N, C-alpha and C positions, 0 to 999 in steps of 0.2 A: 611475151608474157607481160601481163599488166603489172603496174607498180604494186598493187595490192597483193597479187600472187607472188611477186618477187619478194616482197616483205615477208609474207608467210613462209616462203621457201627458206629465206635466210633465218627466220626464227626456228624452223624445224632443223635446219642444218646446225645451228648453234646449240639447240637442245640435244641433238645426237652427239655433237662433240663433247658437250658437258657430261652426258651419260657415259660416253666412252672413257673420258678422263676419270670419272668417279669409279668406274669398274677397274681401271688400271691402278688407281690409288688404293682401292680396297685390297686388290691382289698384292700390291707391294707391302702394305701394312700386315696382311696375313702372313706373307712370307717372312717378314721380320719377326712376327710373334712366334712362328713355327720354327725359327732358326735354333738348332740345338746348341750352338756355340754359347759360351758363357758371356754374360753382359760385360761391358766395359764401363767402369765408373766414370762419371763426367770429368772428375779431376784428372784422371789418366788420359782421357781423350783430349782434353784441353791442353795438357802438358805436351802431349805428342804433337798436336797441331802447332803450338807455339814453337817447339823445337824445329819443326819443319819450316815454318815461316822464317825463323831466325837464321837457319842454314841457308835458305834462298837469299835472304837479304845480305848475308855475308859474302855471297859469290861476287866476284868482280863484275861490275856492270858492263864492262867491255865484251864479256862473253855472251851477253844476252841481246836479242833483237829488241828494237824499241818497244814492241808490244809487250815484251816480258819484263820491262822495267817496273819496279814496284811503284805503286802510287803513294803519294803522301797520305798519311793517316789523318782522318778528320777527328777521330776520337782517340784519346789515350788508351794504349793497350794495357791490359791487366798485368801487373808484375807478380 
């Protein structure tokens, strides 16, 4: 395959991957819009995530593998 054909093939492959991703994303968005469950207010979602993060951070570090150790935060968390 010539370099020109290889380049064109890569562009087509990339285009197909982009189109497939766009179809997947559109389906995910439509599924979320069609979900009959009630919405969760942002404040409730953030409070639940903060509680989960805090619970994980309170766990003794000795029980976690090195990859599970919390990383130091670069930005201050909301209080």
